[in-house]
ModelCIF file with pLDDT and N, C-alpha, C, O atoms, coordinates in Angstrom:
data_MODEL
#
_entry.id   MODEL 
#
_entity.id                         1 
_entity.type                       polymer 
_entity.pdbx_number_of_molecules   1 
#
_entity_poly.entity_id                      1 
_entity_poly.type                           'polypeptide(L)' 
_entity_poly.nstd_linkage                   no 
_entity_poly.nstd_monomer                   no 
_entity_poly.pdbx_seq_one_letter_code       MQKYVCTVCAYVYDPEEGDPDGGIPAGTPFEEIPDDWVCPTCGVEKSDFEPEE 
_entity_poly.pdbx_seq_one_letter_code_can   MQKYVCTVCAYVYDPEEGDPDGGIPAGTPFEEIPDDWVCPTCGVEKSDFEPEE 
_entity_poly.pdbx_strand_id                 A 
#
loop_
_entity_poly_seq.entity_id 
_entity_poly_seq.num 
_entity_poly_seq.mon_id 
_entity_poly_seq.hetero 
1 1  MET n 
1 2  GLN n 
1 3  LYS n 
1 4  TYR n 
1 5  VAL n 
1 6  CYS n 
1 7  THR n 
1 8  VAL n 
1 9  CYS n 
1 10 ALA n 
1 11 TYR n 
1 12 VAL n 
1 13 TYR n 
1 14 ASP n 
1 15 PRO n 
1 16 GLU n 
1 17 GLU n 
1 18 GLY n 
1 19 ASP n 
1 20 PRO n 
1 21 ASP n 
1 22 GLY n 
1 23 GLY n 
1 24 ILE n 
1 25 PRO n 
1 26 ALA n 
1 27 GLY n 
1 28 THR n 
1 29 PRO n 
1 30 PHE n 
1 31 GLU n 
1 32 GLU n 
1 33 ILE n 
1 34 PRO n 
1 35 ASP n 
1 36 ASP n 
1 37 TRP n 
1 38 VAL n 
1 39 CYS n 
1 40 PRO n 
1 41 THR n 
1 42 CYS n 
1 43 GLY n 
1 44 VAL n 
1 45 GLU n 
1 46 LYS n 
1 47 SER n 
1 48 ASP n 
1 49 PHE n 
1 50 GLU n 
1 51 PRO n 
1 52 GLU n 
1 53 GLU n 
#
_struct_asym.id          A 
_struct_asym.entity_id   1 
#
loop_
_ma_qa_metric.id 
_ma_qa_metric.mode 
_ma_qa_metric.name 
_ma_qa_metric.software_group_id 
_ma_qa_metric.type 
1 global pLDDT . pLDDT 
2 local  pLDDT . pLDDT 
#
_ma_qa_metric_global.metric_id      1 
_ma_qa_metric_global.metric_value   97.45 
_ma_qa_metric_global.model_id       1 
_ma_qa_metric_global.ordinal_id     1 
#
loop_
_ma_qa_metric_local.label_asym_id 
_ma_qa_metric_local.label_comp_id 
_ma_qa_metric_local.label_seq_id 
_ma_qa_metric_local.metric_id 
_ma_qa_metric_local.metric_value 
_ma_qa_metric_local.model_id 
_ma_qa_metric_local.ordinal_id 
A MET 1  2 92.00 1 1  
A GLN 2  2 98.00 1 2  
A LYS 3  2 98.00 1 3  
A TYR 4  2 98.00 1 4  
A VAL 5  2 98.00 1 5  
A CYS 6  2 98.00 1 6  
A THR 7  2 98.00 1 7  
A VAL 8  2 98.00 1 8  
A CYS 9  2 98.00 1 9  
A ALA 10 2 98.00 1 10 
A TYR 11 2 98.00 1 11 
A VAL 12 2 98.00 1 12 
A TYR 13 2 98.00 1 13 
A ASP 14 2 98.00 1 14 
A PRO 15 2 98.00 1 15 
A GLU 16 2 98.00 1 16 
A GLU 17 2 98.00 1 17 
A GLY 18 2 98.00 1 18 
A ASP 19 2 98.00 1 19 
A PRO 20 2 97.00 1 20 
A ASP 21 2 96.00 1 21 
A GLY 22 2 95.00 1 22 
A GLY 23 2 97.00 1 23 
A ILE 24 2 98.00 1 24 
A PRO 25 2 98.00 1 25 
A ALA 26 2 98.00 1 26 
A GLY 27 2 98.00 1 27 
A THR 28 2 98.00 1 28 
A PRO 29 2 98.00 1 29 
A PHE 30 2 98.00 1 30 
A GLU 31 2 97.00 1 31 
A GLU 32 2 98.00 1 32 
A ILE 33 2 98.00 1 33 
A PRO 34 2 97.00 1 34 
A ASP 35 2 96.00 1 35 
A ASP 36 2 97.00 1 36 
A TRP 37 2 98.00 1 37 
A VAL 38 2 98.00 1 38 
A CYS 39 2 98.00 1 39 
A PRO 40 2 97.00 1 40 
A THR 41 2 98.00 1 41 
A CYS 42 2 98.00 1 42 
A GLY 43 2 98.00 1 43 
A VAL 44 2 98.00 1 44 
A GLU 45 2 97.00 1 45 
A LYS 46 2 98.00 1 46 
A SER 47 2 97.00 1 47 
A ASP 48 2 98.00 1 48 
A PHE 49 2 98.00 1 49 
A GLU 50 2 98.00 1 50 
A PRO 51 2 98.00 1 51 
A GLU 52 2 97.00 1 52 
A GLU 53 2 91.00 1 53 
#
loop_
_atom_site.group_PDB 
_atom_site.id 
_atom_site.type_symbol 
_atom_site.label_atom_id 
_atom_site.label_alt_id 
_atom_site.label_comp_id 
_atom_site.label_asym_id 
_atom_site.label_entity_id 
_atom_site.label_seq_id 
_atom_site.pdbx_PDB_ins_code 
_atom_site.Cartn_x 
_atom_site.Cartn_y 
_atom_site.Cartn_z 
_atom_site.occupancy 
_atom_site.B_iso_or_equiv 
_atom_site.pdbx_formal_charge 
_atom_site.auth_seq_id 
_atom_site.auth_comp_id 
_atom_site.auth_asym_id 
_atom_site.auth_atom_id 
_atom_site.pdbx_PDB_model_num 
ATOM 1   N N  . MET A 1 1  ? 24.417 81.193 67.721 1.00 92.00 ? 1  MET A N  1 
ATOM 2   C CA . MET A 1 1  ? 23.897 80.140 66.857 1.00 92.00 ? 1  MET A CA 1 
ATOM 3   C C  . MET A 1 1  ? 22.894 79.277 67.627 1.00 92.00 ? 1  MET A C  1 
ATOM 4   O O  . MET A 1 1  ? 22.985 79.104 68.843 1.00 92.00 ? 1  MET A O  1 
ATOM 5   N N  . GLN A 1 2  ? 21.942 78.750 66.871 1.00 98.00 ? 2  GLN A N  1 
ATOM 6   C CA . GLN A 1 2  ? 20.857 77.942 67.430 1.00 98.00 ? 2  GLN A CA 1 
ATOM 7   C C  . GLN A 1 2  ? 21.361 76.585 67.902 1.00 98.00 ? 2  GLN A C  1 
ATOM 8   O O  . GLN A 1 2  ? 22.070 75.893 67.170 1.00 98.00 ? 2  GLN A O  1 
ATOM 9   N N  . LYS A 1 3  ? 20.997 76.205 69.124 1.00 98.00 ? 3  LYS A N  1 
ATOM 10  C CA . LYS A 1 3  ? 21.298 74.872 69.644 1.00 98.00 ? 3  LYS A CA 1 
ATOM 11  C C  . LYS A 1 3  ? 20.132 73.949 69.308 1.00 98.00 ? 3  LYS A C  1 
ATOM 12  O O  . LYS A 1 3  ? 18.998 74.400 69.145 1.00 98.00 ? 3  LYS A O  1 
ATOM 13  N N  . TYR A 1 4  ? 20.422 72.655 69.205 1.00 98.00 ? 4  TYR A N  1 
ATOM 14  C CA . TYR A 1 4  ? 19.399 71.647 68.909 1.00 98.00 ? 4  TYR A CA 1 
ATOM 15  C C  . TYR A 1 4  ? 19.453 70.552 69.961 1.00 98.00 ? 4  TYR A C  1 
ATOM 16  O O  . TYR A 1 4  ? 20.525 70.192 70.449 1.00 98.00 ? 4  TYR A O  1 
ATOM 17  N N  . VAL A 1 5  ? 18.269 70.021 70.308 1.00 98.00 ? 5  VAL A N  1 
ATOM 18  C CA . VAL A 1 5  ? 18.141 69.020 71.364 1.00 98.00 ? 5  VAL A CA 1 
ATOM 19  C C  . VAL A 1 5  ? 17.640 67.703 70.785 1.00 98.00 ? 5  VAL A C  1 
ATOM 20  O O  . VAL A 1 5  ? 16.710 67.676 69.980 1.00 98.00 ? 5  VAL A O  1 
ATOM 21  N N  . CYS A 1 6  ? 18.273 66.611 71.210 1.00 98.00 ? 6  CYS A N  1 
ATOM 22  C CA . CYS A 1 6  ? 17.814 65.269 70.832 1.00 98.00 ? 6  CYS A CA 1 
ATOM 23  C C  . CYS A 1 6  ? 16.512 64.986 71.569 1.00 98.00 ? 6  CYS A C  1 
ATOM 24  O O  . CYS A 1 6  ? 16.443 65.120 72.790 1.00 98.00 ? 6  CYS A O  1 
ATOM 25  N N  . THR A 1 7  ? 15.479 64.594 70.825 1.00 98.00 ? 7  THR A N  1 
ATOM 26  C CA . THR A 1 7  ? 14.178 64.337 71.433 1.00 98.00 ? 7  THR A CA 1 
ATOM 27  C C  . THR A 1 7  ? 14.133 63.012 72.178 1.00 98.00 ? 7  THR A C  1 
ATOM 28  O O  . THR A 1 7  ? 13.169 62.735 72.890 1.00 98.00 ? 7  THR A O  1 
ATOM 29  N N  . VAL A 1 8  ? 15.173 62.184 72.019 1.00 98.00 ? 8  VAL A N  1 
ATOM 30  C CA . VAL A 1 8  ? 15.210 60.879 72.684 1.00 98.00 ? 8  VAL A CA 1 
ATOM 31  C C  . VAL A 1 8  ? 15.961 60.952 74.012 1.00 98.00 ? 8  VAL A C  1 
ATOM 32  O O  . VAL A 1 8  ? 15.465 60.477 75.033 1.00 98.00 ? 8  VAL A O  1 
ATOM 33  N N  . CYS A 1 9  ? 17.167 61.553 74.001 1.00 98.00 ? 9  CYS A N  1 
ATOM 34  C CA . CYS A 1 9  ? 18.001 61.515 75.212 1.00 98.00 ? 9  CYS A CA 1 
ATOM 35  C C  . CYS A 1 9  ? 18.326 62.891 75.795 1.00 98.00 ? 9  CYS A C  1 
ATOM 36  O O  . CYS A 1 9  ? 18.974 62.983 76.838 1.00 98.00 ? 9  CYS A O  1 
ATOM 37  N N  . ALA A 1 10 ? 17.885 63.956 75.135 1.00 98.00 ? 10 ALA A N  1 
ATOM 38  C CA . ALA A 1 10 ? 18.078 65.337 75.585 1.00 98.00 ? 10 ALA A CA 1 
ATOM 39  C C  . ALA A 1 10 ? 19.510 65.856 75.405 1.00 98.00 ? 10 ALA A C  1 
ATOM 40  O O  . ALA A 1 10 ? 19.863 66.888 75.977 1.00 98.00 ? 10 ALA A O  1 
ATOM 41  N N  . TYR A 1 11 ? 20.348 65.151 74.612 1.00 98.00 ? 11 TYR A N  1 
ATOM 42  C CA . TYR A 1 11 ? 21.665 65.680 74.269 1.00 98.00 ? 11 TYR A CA 1 
ATOM 43  C C  . TYR A 1 11 ? 21.469 67.002 73.531 1.00 98.00 ? 11 TYR A C  1 
ATOM 44  O O  . TYR A 1 11 ? 20.586 67.116 72.682 1.00 98.00 ? 11 TYR A O  1 
ATOM 45  N N  . VAL A 1 12 ? 22.293 68.001 73.856 1.00 98.00 ? 12 VAL A N  1 
ATOM 46  C CA . VAL A 1 12 ? 22.199 69.299 73.202 1.00 98.00 ? 12 VAL A CA 1 
ATOM 47  C C  . VAL A 1 12 ? 23.386 69.472 72.256 1.00 98.00 ? 12 VAL A C  1 
ATOM 48  O O  . VAL A 1 12 ? 24.543 69.432 72.675 1.00 98.00 ? 12 VAL A O  1 
ATOM 49  N N  . TYR A 1 13 ? 23.071 69.666 70.959 1.00 98.00 ? 13 TYR A N  1 
ATOM 50  C CA . TYR A 1 13 ? 24.122 69.992 70.000 1.00 98.00 ? 13 TYR A CA 1 
ATOM 51  C C  . TYR A 1 13 ? 24.347 71.492 70.050 1.00 98.00 ? 13 TYR A C  1 
ATOM 52  O O  . TYR A 1 13 ? 23.446 72.277 69.757 1.00 98.00 ? 13 TYR A O  1 
ATOM 53  N N  . ASP A 1 14 ? 25.562 71.882 70.425 1.00 98.00 ? 14 ASP A N  1 
ATOM 54  C CA . ASP A 1 14 ? 25.947 73.289 70.506 1.00 98.00 ? 14 ASP A CA 1 
ATOM 55  C C  . ASP A 1 14 ? 26.899 73.574 69.346 1.00 98.00 ? 14 ASP A C  1 
ATOM 56  O O  . ASP A 1 14 ? 28.011 73.046 69.321 1.00 98.00 ? 14 ASP A O  1 
ATOM 57  N N  . PRO A 1 15 ? 26.476 74.407 68.380 1.00 98.00 ? 15 PRO A N  1 
ATOM 58  C CA . PRO A 1 15 ? 27.327 74.689 67.222 1.00 98.00 ? 15 PRO A CA 1 
ATOM 59  C C  . PRO A 1 15 ? 28.692 75.263 67.594 1.00 98.00 ? 15 PRO A C  1 
ATOM 60  O O  . PRO A 1 15 ? 29.665 75.064 66.866 1.00 98.00 ? 15 PRO A O  1 
ATOM 61  N N  . GLU A 1 16 ? 28.772 75.964 68.705 1.00 98.00 ? 16 GLU A N  1 
ATOM 62  C CA . GLU A 1 16 ? 30.047 76.541 69.114 1.00 98.00 ? 16 GLU A CA 1 
ATOM 63  C C  . GLU A 1 16 ? 31.054 75.458 69.511 1.00 98.00 ? 16 GLU A C  1 
ATOM 64  O O  . GLU A 1 16 ? 32.264 75.667 69.422 1.00 98.00 ? 16 GLU A O  1 
ATOM 65  N N  . GLU A 1 17 ? 30.543 74.290 69.953 1.00 98.00 ? 17 GLU A N  1 
ATOM 66  C CA . GLU A 1 17 ? 31.414 73.175 70.337 1.00 98.00 ? 17 GLU A CA 1 
ATOM 67  C C  . GLU A 1 17 ? 31.539 72.143 69.229 1.00 98.00 ? 17 GLU A C  1 
ATOM 68  O O  . GLU A 1 17 ? 32.569 71.478 69.117 1.00 98.00 ? 17 GLU A O  1 
ATOM 69  N N  . GLY A 1 18 ? 30.502 71.999 68.408 1.00 98.00 ? 18 GLY A N  1 
ATOM 70  C CA . GLY A 1 18 ? 30.480 70.964 67.377 1.00 98.00 ? 18 GLY A CA 1 
ATOM 71  C C  . GLY A 1 18 ? 30.429 69.584 68.005 1.00 98.00 ? 18 GLY A C  1 
ATOM 72  O O  . GLY A 1 18 ? 29.979 69.428 69.140 1.00 98.00 ? 18 GLY A O  1 
ATOM 73  N N  . ASP A 1 19 ? 30.888 68.588 67.273 1.00 98.00 ? 19 ASP A N  1 
ATOM 74  C CA . ASP A 1 19 ? 30.986 67.210 67.766 1.00 98.00 ? 19 ASP A CA 1 
ATOM 75  C C  . ASP A 1 19 ? 32.307 66.651 67.244 1.00 98.00 ? 19 ASP A C  1 
ATOM 76  O O  . ASP A 1 19 ? 32.327 65.869 66.294 1.00 98.00 ? 19 ASP A O  1 
ATOM 77  N N  . PRO A 1 20 ? 33.420 67.063 67.882 1.00 97.00 ? 20 PRO A N  1 
ATOM 78  C CA . PRO A 1 20 ? 34.741 66.645 67.386 1.00 97.00 ? 20 PRO A CA 1 
ATOM 79  C C  . PRO A 1 20 ? 34.893 65.135 67.237 1.00 97.00 ? 20 PRO A C  1 
ATOM 80  O O  . PRO A 1 20 ? 35.515 64.669 66.282 1.00 97.00 ? 20 PRO A O  1 
ATOM 81  N N  . ASP A 1 21 ? 34.334 64.368 68.166 1.00 96.00 ? 21 ASP A N  1 
ATOM 82  C CA . ASP A 1 21 ? 34.438 62.907 68.082 1.00 96.00 ? 21 ASP A CA 1 
ATOM 83  C C  . ASP A 1 21 ? 33.651 62.356 66.888 1.00 96.00 ? 21 ASP A C  1 
ATOM 84  O O  . ASP A 1 21 ? 33.962 61.286 66.365 1.00 96.00 ? 21 ASP A O  1 
ATOM 85  N N  . GLY A 1 22 ? 32.627 63.105 66.467 1.00 95.00 ? 22 GLY A N  1 
ATOM 86  C CA . GLY A 1 22 ? 31.809 62.692 65.326 1.00 95.00 ? 22 GLY A CA 1 
ATOM 87  C C  . GLY A 1 22 ? 32.249 63.333 64.018 1.00 95.00 ? 22 GLY A C  1 
ATOM 88  O O  . GLY A 1 22 ? 31.591 63.178 62.990 1.00 95.00 ? 22 GLY A O  1 
ATOM 89  N N  . GLY A 1 23 ? 33.375 64.059 64.062 1.00 97.00 ? 23 GLY A N  1 
ATOM 90  C CA . GLY A 1 23 ? 33.895 64.664 62.846 1.00 97.00 ? 23 GLY A CA 1 
ATOM 91  C C  . GLY A 1 23 ? 33.278 66.005 62.491 1.00 97.00 ? 23 GLY A C  1 
ATOM 92  O O  . GLY A 1 23 ? 33.439 66.483 61.368 1.00 97.00 ? 23 GLY A O  1 
ATOM 93  N N  . ILE A 1 24 ? 32.570 66.620 63.438 1.00 98.00 ? 24 ILE A N  1 
ATOM 94  C CA . ILE A 1 24 ? 31.934 67.917 63.195 1.00 98.00 ? 24 ILE A CA 1 
ATOM 95  C C  . ILE A 1 24 ? 32.739 68.990 63.927 1.00 98.00 ? 24 ILE A C  1 
ATOM 96  O O  . ILE A 1 24 ? 32.733 69.031 65.157 1.00 98.00 ? 24 ILE A O  1 
ATOM 97  N N  . PRO A 1 25 ? 33.435 69.863 63.185 1.00 98.00 ? 25 PRO A N  1 
ATOM 98  C CA . PRO A 1 25 ? 34.269 70.871 63.843 1.00 98.00 ? 25 PRO A CA 1 
ATOM 99  C C  . PRO A 1 25 ? 33.453 71.943 64.553 1.00 98.00 ? 25 PRO A C  1 
ATOM 100 O O  . PRO A 1 25 ? 32.302 72.203 64.200 1.00 98.00 ? 25 PRO A O  1 
ATOM 101 N N  . ALA A 1 26 ? 34.064 72.559 65.557 1.00 98.00 ? 26 ALA A N  1 
ATOM 102 C CA . ALA A 1 26 ? 33.428 73.678 66.268 1.00 98.00 ? 26 ALA A CA 1 
ATOM 103 C C  . ALA A 1 26 ? 33.066 74.751 65.263 1.00 98.00 ? 26 ALA A C  1 
ATOM 104 O O  . ALA A 1 26 ? 33.796 74.992 64.302 1.00 98.00 ? 26 ALA A O  1 
ATOM 105 N N  . GLY A 1 27 ? 31.925 75.397 65.494 1.00 98.00 ? 27 GLY A N  1 
ATOM 106 C CA . GLY A 1 27 ? 31.470 76.465 64.617 1.00 98.00 ? 27 GLY A CA 1 
ATOM 107 C C  . GLY A 1 27 ? 30.568 75.994 63.487 1.00 98.00 ? 27 GLY A C  1 
ATOM 108 O O  . GLY A 1 27 ? 30.172 76.793 62.638 1.00 98.00 ? 27 GLY A O  1 
ATOM 109 N N  . THR A 1 28 ? 30.235 74.691 63.464 1.00 98.00 ? 28 THR A N  1 
ATOM 110 C CA . THR A 1 28 ? 29.383 74.151 62.404 1.00 98.00 ? 28 THR A CA 1 
ATOM 111 C C  . THR A 1 28 ? 27.906 74.279 62.784 1.00 98.00 ? 28 THR A C  1 
ATOM 112 O O  . THR A 1 28 ? 27.467 73.662 63.755 1.00 98.00 ? 28 THR A O  1 
ATOM 113 N N  . PRO A 1 29 ? 27.129 75.079 62.026 1.00 98.00 ? 29 PRO A N  1 
ATOM 114 C CA . PRO A 1 29 ? 25.692 75.163 62.305 1.00 98.00 ? 29 PRO A CA 1 
ATOM 115 C C  . PRO A 1 29 ? 25.013 73.808 62.099 1.00 98.00 ? 29 PRO A C  1 
ATOM 116 O O  . PRO A 1 29 ? 25.444 73.014 61.262 1.00 98.00 ? 29 PRO A O  1 
ATOM 117 N N  . PHE A 1 30 ? 23.966 73.551 62.852 1.00 98.00 ? 30 PHE A N  1 
ATOM 118 C CA . PHE A 1 30 ? 23.256 72.268 62.766 1.00 98.00 ? 30 PHE A CA 1 
ATOM 119 C C  . PHE A 1 30 ? 22.829 71.961 61.332 1.00 98.00 ? 30 PHE A C  1 
ATOM 120 O O  . PHE A 1 30 ? 22.903 70.816 60.887 1.00 98.00 ? 30 PHE A O  1 
ATOM 121 N N  . GLU A 1 31 ? 22.388 72.980 60.621 1.00 97.00 ? 31 GLU A N  1 
ATOM 122 C CA . GLU A 1 31 ? 21.901 72.796 59.254 1.00 97.00 ? 31 GLU A CA 1 
ATOM 123 C C  . GLU A 1 31 ? 22.987 72.278 58.312 1.00 97.00 ? 31 GLU A C  1 
ATOM 124 O O  . GLU A 1 31 ? 22.677 71.684 57.280 1.00 97.00 ? 31 GLU A O  1 
ATOM 125 N N  . GLU A 1 32 ? 24.252 72.498 58.658 1.00 98.00 ? 32 GLU A N  1 
ATOM 126 C CA . GLU A 1 32 ? 25.353 72.082 57.789 1.00 98.00 ? 32 GLU A CA 1 
ATOM 127 C C  . GLU A 1 32 ? 25.939 70.716 58.158 1.00 98.00 ? 32 GLU A C  1 
ATOM 128 O O  . GLU A 1 32 ? 26.856 70.234 57.493 1.00 98.00 ? 32 GLU A O  1 
ATOM 129 N N  . ILE A 1 33 ? 25.413 70.096 59.214 1.00 98.00 ? 33 ILE A N  1 
ATOM 130 C CA . ILE A 1 33 ? 25.864 68.751 59.588 1.00 98.00 ? 33 ILE A CA 1 
ATOM 131 C C  . ILE A 1 33 ? 25.328 67.768 58.541 1.00 98.00 ? 33 ILE A C  1 
ATOM 132 O O  . ILE A 1 33 ? 24.172 67.882 58.133 1.00 98.00 ? 33 ILE A O  1 
ATOM 133 N N  . PRO A 1 34 ? 26.145 66.805 58.101 1.00 97.00 ? 34 PRO A N  1 
ATOM 134 C CA . PRO A 1 34 ? 25.653 65.809 57.128 1.00 97.00 ? 34 PRO A CA 1 
ATOM 135 C C  . PRO A 1 34 ? 24.431 65.055 57.670 1.00 97.00 ? 34 PRO A C  1 
ATOM 136 O O  . PRO A 1 34 ? 24.300 64.840 58.875 1.00 97.00 ? 34 PRO A O  1 
ATOM 137 N N  . ASP A 1 35 ? 23.544 64.662 56.754 1.00 96.00 ? 35 ASP A N  1 
ATOM 138 C CA . ASP A 1 35 ? 22.309 63.982 57.154 1.00 96.00 ? 35 ASP A CA 1 
ATOM 139 C C  . ASP A 1 35 ? 22.556 62.619 57.788 1.00 96.00 ? 35 ASP A C  1 
ATOM 140 O O  . ASP A 1 35 ? 21.683 62.097 58.481 1.00 96.00 ? 35 ASP A O  1 
ATOM 141 N N  . ASP A 1 36 ? 23.730 62.034 57.563 1.00 97.00 ? 36 ASP A N  1 
ATOM 142 C CA . ASP A 1 36 ? 24.002 60.712 58.146 1.00 97.00 ? 36 ASP A CA 1 
ATOM 143 C C  . ASP A 1 36 ? 24.632 60.796 59.540 1.00 97.00 ? 36 ASP A C  1 
ATOM 144 O O  . ASP A 1 36 ? 24.972 59.772 60.132 1.00 97.00 ? 36 ASP A O  1 
ATOM 145 N N  . TRP A 1 37 ? 24.789 62.027 60.064 1.00 98.00 ? 37 TRP A N  1 
ATOM 146 C CA . TRP A 1 37 ? 25.296 62.213 61.431 1.00 98.00 ? 37 TRP A CA 1 
ATOM 147 C C  . TRP A 1 37 ? 24.261 61.677 62.417 1.00 98.00 ? 37 TRP A C  1 
ATOM 148 O O  . TRP A 1 37 ? 23.058 61.793 62.181 1.00 98.00 ? 37 TRP A O  1 
ATOM 149 N N  . VAL A 1 38 ? 24.724 61.095 63.514 1.00 98.00 ? 38 VAL A N  1 
ATOM 150 C CA . VAL A 1 38 ? 23.818 60.576 64.544 1.00 98.00 ? 38 VAL A CA 1 
ATOM 151 C C  . VAL A 1 38 ? 24.173 61.177 65.901 1.00 98.00 ? 38 VAL A C  1 
ATOM 152 O O  . VAL A 1 38 ? 25.290 61.654 66.106 1.00 98.00 ? 38 VAL A O  1 
ATOM 153 N N  . CYS A 1 39 ? 23.227 61.149 66.809 1.00 98.00 ? 39 CYS A N  1 
ATOM 154 C CA . CYS A 1 39 ? 23.435 61.652 68.164 1.00 98.00 ? 39 CYS A CA 1 
ATOM 155 C C  . CYS A 1 39 ? 24.597 60.895 68.811 1.00 98.00 ? 39 CYS A C  1 
ATOM 156 O O  . CYS A 1 39 ? 24.592 59.665 68.839 1.00 98.00 ? 39 CYS A O  1 
ATOM 157 N N  . PRO A 1 40 ? 25.591 61.619 69.329 1.00 97.00 ? 40 PRO A N  1 
ATOM 158 C CA . PRO A 1 40 ? 26.734 60.936 69.933 1.00 97.00 ? 40 PRO A CA 1 
ATOM 159 C C  . PRO A 1 40 ? 26.412 60.211 71.238 1.00 97.00 ? 40 PRO A C  1 
ATOM 160 O O  . PRO A 1 40 ? 27.204 59.392 71.704 1.00 97.00 ? 40 PRO A O  1 
ATOM 161 N N  . THR A 1 41 ? 25.260 60.506 71.825 1.00 98.00 ? 41 THR A N  1 
ATOM 162 C CA . THR A 1 41 ? 24.884 59.858 73.077 1.00 98.00 ? 41 THR A CA 1 
ATOM 163 C C  . THR A 1 41 ? 24.040 58.609 72.859 1.00 98.00 ? 41 THR A C  1 
ATOM 164 O O  . THR A 1 41 ? 24.318 57.558 73.437 1.00 98.00 ? 41 THR A O  1 
ATOM 165 N N  . CYS A 1 42 ? 22.996 58.726 72.014 1.00 98.00 ? 42 CYS A N  1 
ATOM 166 C CA . CYS A 1 42 ? 22.074 57.586 71.876 1.00 98.00 ? 42 CYS A CA 1 
ATOM 167 C C  . CYS A 1 42 ? 21.994 57.008 70.468 1.00 98.00 ? 42 CYS A C  1 
ATOM 168 O O  . CYS A 1 42 ? 21.392 55.953 70.267 1.00 98.00 ? 42 CYS A O  1 
ATOM 169 N N  . GLY A 1 43 ? 22.594 57.689 69.486 1.00 98.00 ? 43 GLY A N  1 
ATOM 170 C CA . GLY A 1 43 ? 22.672 57.128 68.144 1.00 98.00 ? 43 GLY A CA 1 
ATOM 171 C C  . GLY A 1 43 ? 21.485 57.345 67.232 1.00 98.00 ? 43 GLY A C  1 
ATOM 172 O O  . GLY A 1 43 ? 21.436 56.761 66.149 1.00 98.00 ? 43 GLY A O  1 
ATOM 173 N N  . VAL A 1 44 ? 20.518 58.173 67.635 1.00 98.00 ? 44 VAL A N  1 
ATOM 174 C CA . VAL A 1 44 ? 19.388 58.428 66.740 1.00 98.00 ? 44 VAL A CA 1 
ATOM 175 C C  . VAL A 1 44 ? 19.801 59.392 65.627 1.00 98.00 ? 44 VAL A C  1 
ATOM 176 O O  . VAL A 1 44 ? 20.840 60.047 65.714 1.00 98.00 ? 44 VAL A O  1 
ATOM 177 N N  . GLU A 1 45 ? 18.981 59.471 64.591 1.00 97.00 ? 45 GLU A N  1 
ATOM 178 C CA . GLU A 1 45 ? 19.288 60.273 63.424 1.00 97.00 ? 45 GLU A CA 1 
ATOM 179 C C  . GLU A 1 45 ? 19.132 61.770 63.686 1.00 97.00 ? 45 GLU A C  1 
ATOM 180 O O  . GLU A 1 45 ? 18.484 62.191 64.645 1.00 97.00 ? 45 GLU A O  1 
ATOM 181 N N  . LYS A 1 46 ? 19.738 62.546 62.816 1.00 98.00 ? 46 LYS A N  1 
ATOM 182 C CA . LYS A 1 46 ? 19.667 64.012 62.883 1.00 98.00 ? 46 LYS A CA 1 
ATOM 183 C C  . LYS A 1 46 ? 18.215 64.499 62.878 1.00 98.00 ? 46 LYS A C  1 
ATOM 184 O O  . LYS A 1 46 ? 17.899 65.524 63.482 1.00 98.00 ? 46 LYS A O  1 
ATOM 185 N N  . SER A 1 47 ? 17.336 63.763 62.198 1.00 97.00 ? 47 SER A N  1 
ATOM 186 C CA . SER A 1 47 ? 15.930 64.164 62.106 1.00 97.00 ? 47 SER A CA 1 
ATOM 187 C C  . SER A 1 47 ? 15.208 64.097 63.455 1.00 97.00 ? 47 SER A C  1 
ATOM 188 O O  . SER A 1 47 ? 14.102 64.621 63.587 1.00 97.00 ? 47 SER A O  1 
ATOM 189 N N  . ASP A 1 48 ? 15.826 63.453 64.462 1.00 98.00 ? 48 ASP A N  1 
ATOM 190 C CA . ASP A 1 48 ? 15.222 63.360 65.789 1.00 98.00 ? 48 ASP A CA 1 
ATOM 191 C C  . ASP A 1 48 ? 15.630 64.523 66.704 1.00 98.00 ? 48 ASP A C  1 
ATOM 192 O O  . ASP A 1 48 ? 15.434 64.462 67.918 1.00 98.00 ? 48 ASP A O  1 
ATOM 193 N N  . PHE A 1 49 ? 16.194 65.571 66.117 1.00 98.00 ? 49 PHE A N  1 
ATOM 194 C CA . PHE A 1 49 ? 16.575 66.760 66.875 1.00 98.00 ? 49 PHE A CA 1 
ATOM 195 C C  . PHE A 1 49 ? 15.600 67.895 66.593 1.00 98.00 ? 49 PHE A C  1 
ATOM 196 O O  . PHE A 1 49 ? 15.060 68.007 65.493 1.00 98.00 ? 49 PHE A O  1 
ATOM 197 N N  . GLU A 1 50 ? 15.383 68.731 67.599 1.00 98.00 ? 50 GLU A N  1 
ATOM 198 C CA . GLU A 1 50 ? 14.531 69.901 67.456 1.00 98.00 ? 50 GLU A CA 1 
ATOM 199 C C  . GLU A 1 50 ? 15.276 71.121 67.993 1.00 98.00 ? 50 GLU A C  1 
ATOM 200 O O  . GLU A 1 50 ? 16.132 70.989 68.869 1.00 98.00 ? 50 GLU A O  1 
ATOM 201 N N  . PRO A 1 51 ? 14.957 72.310 67.474 1.00 98.00 ? 51 PRO A N  1 
ATOM 202 C CA . PRO A 1 51 ? 15.600 73.515 67.991 1.00 98.00 ? 51 PRO A CA 1 
ATOM 203 C C  . PRO A 1 51 ? 15.341 73.693 69.487 1.00 98.00 ? 51 PRO A C  1 
ATOM 204 O O  . PRO A 1 51 ? 14.232 73.464 69.968 1.00 98.00 ? 51 PRO A O  1 
ATOM 205 N N  . GLU A 1 52 ? 16.369 74.099 70.204 1.00 97.00 ? 52 GLU A N  1 
ATOM 206 C CA . GLU A 1 52 ? 16.212 74.360 71.641 1.00 97.00 ? 52 GLU A CA 1 
ATOM 207 C C  . GLU A 1 52 ? 15.458 75.671 71.825 1.00 97.00 ? 52 GLU A C  1 
ATOM 208 O O  . GLU A 1 52 ? 15.728 76.657 71.139 1.00 97.00 ? 52 GLU A O  1 
ATOM 209 N N  . GLU A 1 53 ? 14.520 75.673 72.749 1.00 91.00 ? 53 GLU A N  1 
ATOM 210 C CA . GLU A 1 53 ? 13.729 76.885 72.983 1.00 91.00 ? 53 GLU A CA 1 
ATOM 211 C C  . GLU A 1 53 ? 14.293 77.693 74.112 1.00 91.00 ? 53 GLU A C  1 
ATOM 212 O O  . GLU A 1 53 ? 13.752 78.747 74.447 1.00 91.00 ? 53 GLU A O  1 
#
């Protein structure tokens, strides 16, 4: 699955790990995360993430 990187702090969202503290279970693709989810490190919006190359 595609990983996504925060353009502000470089946090990497890994779908295999999810974001348990943010209520996102492991195995959740980035596209299926709710739009109101924010970066667990710096708090920016989901729209500030880009696919990892």
